[in-house]
N, C-alpha and C positions, 0 to 999 in steps of 0.2 A: 387823324384816326380814320381808318377805313370802316366801311359798313359792317364787315365781318367782325372787326374788333369791337365795334359798338354793340353788336348783338351779343358777343361773348361776355363783354363787361356788364351788360344789362341782365344777363342770366346768372351772374355770380351772386352768391349770397351776401348778405351784409357782413358776416364775420370774415369772408374771403376778401371782400373789398377793403375792410379795415386792416387785415393782415398785409395785403398787398401795398397799401399806402404807408404802413409803419414798418415795413420789413427792412428799411435802411438804417439810418442813423439812430432812430429811437430804439430799435431792437438791440443794436450794439451797445448802446448806453445802458440798457436794461440788463443785458448779459454781463457787462463789466461790473455793475452794481452788485449783481448776484454773486459774481466771483469774489469781489472784495468782502462782501458779507460772509461768504463761506470761508475765506481765509482769515477772518478776524480772530478766531481762537489761536491759530498758528502765530500770528502777529503778537497777540497778547502773551503767549508763552515765550516767544523770542525776546520780548522787551522785559518780561519778568526775569528771565535768565541773566540779564545784564544789569539787574538792580540789586541793591543791598537788601538784606532781610528787614532792616528797619524801614526802608522806603516802601517795601512790599506790604509790610504791616500797616503802614499809615496811609498810603494813598494807592490809587488804582494805576494800572500800567500805562494808561493814556496820559498820565502826568508827565512822562518822559518827553512828550512833544513840546511841552511848555517849559520843562526843566531838564535840558540835556546833561546837566551836571551829574545827574543820577547814574548815568552810564558807567559801568565798571565791569571789567573782566576778571574780577576776583573770584566770582563764582566758578568760572571755568577752571581757575587754578585750584580751587578747592576740589573740584571734580576729578582733576588729574591726580590729586593727592589721596583720593578715596579709592583704596584698593578693591573695595567691593564692586564699585561701579565699573572700574576699568576692567577688572577680571570678568565681570559679567558681559561686557562688550565682546571680549575675546571668546567667551563661551558661546555667545549668540552667533558669532561668525563661524565658529567650529561646528555648530549645529546647522545653520542655514545653508552654508556653501555645499557641503556634501549632500544634504537632503535635496537641494535644488539640482545639482548636477546628476545625481542618481536618477531622479524622477525624469529629467530631460532625456538622459541616455536610454534608460530602460523603456520609457514611454515611446521614444522614437523607434526603437527596435520593434517593440510590440505592435506599434501602430502600423509599421510597414508590413509586418507579418500578417495582421488581420486584413489589410488592404490589398496585398498583392501576392500573397503565398497561399497555396492550397494545402491544407492538412485536415485530418479528420476532426469533425466537430467544430470547424472554425466559427460558423455562425452561432452555434450554441455557446461556445466559450465567450464570444463577444457579447452576447445577451447577458451572461453572467457578470461580465465587466460592467456593462451598463447598469444592471441591477444594484451593483455595489455603490453606485453614485448616490443612492437614496438612503444609505446606512449612515445615520448620524454618528459623529465622533463620540458623543456621550454614552452611547450604548456599549461601546467596546472598551471604555476606560477600565472597568473593574475586571473583566476576564483577561484583558491584555496585561494589566498590572500583576495579576496572579501568575500569568504565563512568564512574564519577564522576571518575576521574583524566583520562580522555579529554575530558570536557566541562568540566573545570576547577572542579568543586565538591567535590573530595576535600579532607578536613580543613577543612570550612567548616560554619558553623551551618545553612545551607540544605541541605547534603547530609544531615546528621543528621535534620533535620526531614522531608525527602522520604523517607528510609529508614523512619522511624517511621510516617509516614502510609501508605506503601505496605503495610506489614505489619499495620497496624492496621485498615485498611479492610475486609478480608474478614470479620473477626469483627464489625465494626460493621454491615456490610450484612446479614450473616446474622441478627444479633440484632434489628435494627430491622425488617427485612422481616417476620420472624415475628411481631413485636409489632404492626406496622401492619396485617398481614393479618387480625388478630382484631378490628379496628374494624368495627362493624356497617355493612353496605353501605348500609342505609337512610339513615344519616346523610350519607354521601357523595352519595347520589342526591338527597336533599332539598337539599343545598347546591348541587348542579348545577342543579336546578330553579329555584333562586333566583337563577341567573345566575353563580354562582361558577366561575371558571376554575381551571386546575390550580394555579397559584401561590397564588391566594387560598384554595383548598381546603386546600393543604398548610400554609399559615401560620395559617389561622384555625380549622381543624378537626383536622387530623392532629397538628400540633406540640403543641397543648395536651393532647390525649388521650395523646400519646406522651411527655409530660414525664418521668414516672418512669423509663422505659426509657432515655431520652436522658441523664438524670442519672446512671443507673447506668453507662452506657457512658463518660460523661465521667470518672467517678471511676476506673473501670478503666484507661482510657487514660492519665490523669494519673499514677496510681501506677506504671504500667509504664514510662513514659518517664522519670519522675523517678528511679526506682531503677535505671534501666538502667545498666550499665557496659560490657558487651561491645561494643555498637554505638558508644557514646561513645568507647571506647578506640581504636577503629579509624578511625572517621569524623570525630571532632570535631577542632577546631583544637588542636594540642598547646600553643600559647601561651595559649589561653583555654579550658581544659577544663572540663566539668561537675563538679559537686561529688563525684560518685563517683570520677572519675578523679583529681581534685585530692587527695582523701584518700589514695588508693592511692599517689600520688606522694610524699605526705608520709611514709607509712610506709616507702617504699622509700629515700628520701633521708635522713630524719631519724627513725630508729626510736625515739628517746627523746623525741620532740616530743609527749608525751602531753597537755601542757597546751593544745595546739591541736587535736589529733586528737579528744579526747573531746568537747569542746563542738561541734567541727565535725560529728562524726558524729550528735550529738544533735539539732542544729539541722536537719540534713538529714533526719532521721526525723520531727521534730516537724511540719514543714511539710505533708507528705502527710497525716499524721494529722489535722492541723487541717482540711484540705480534706475528708477523709472525714467527720469529725464535723459539719462545716458543712452537708453535703448528706446526712447520715445518713438523714433522714426520707424524701427522695426516693429514696434508694438502696433502703431497705427497701420502699417502695411499689412500686418497679419489680420487685424480686425477687418479692414476694408477688403482684403482678399477673400476672407470668409463670407463677408456680406455679399460680394458679387457672385461668389459660387453658390 
């Protein structure tokens, strides 16, 4: 140890010295334990979904570690035979995919316009978009429900999609505008000198560079719409509800129907997790790029 290193170490505070000494294996073990504790409810739901109702009523889910004979996939067979749950999954996909795609497409176009196109009142309109971020969803439920009832789209899939798109666009425009604004101006000017118009510039230059941010936005929007219950409970078709509402109805009508509720809840949770891990690399790239910028 050199004299300079000794002086620096001596000047370190006690918490800093403790952190430097425990920043290796001990910290990793602690983080692993925290992660396992955080995943415990998910593991419990998974194990409950592969146990019979009688086993669930008599013992806890941890009993499966000592008695593997409790494992059964009969619950998932019942789930596939339950038309309410299977139809609700299809309804959820029919709502989530269009709502995510529309927010990404419209938000990308609007974000590019606010970042690189000059039009009257651009900054004022962007301030309006930013101000919409603070509007809570609960405030708009009653007036939007009355409006949808007057135009005939209340309790329809289209109505739910429009609501999610309307409330997802402010954040999408704000996020993508700030990301697109960090693109070097020289790249856009070089493309314009080569004869590229706004559409070609957007599709060939801006979209590839903004891929990580767009992927992050898509993941956020997908998770929000898929896991939503409040909007779906009010605006969705009561005969073909999304999975969140369908599970809530199962609890209310059949409180002991655990052999359907457990696998249904696990499937509804696994699908967004699969989407997240499928685009995990793009998501991390988008977050890190935004942090560096």
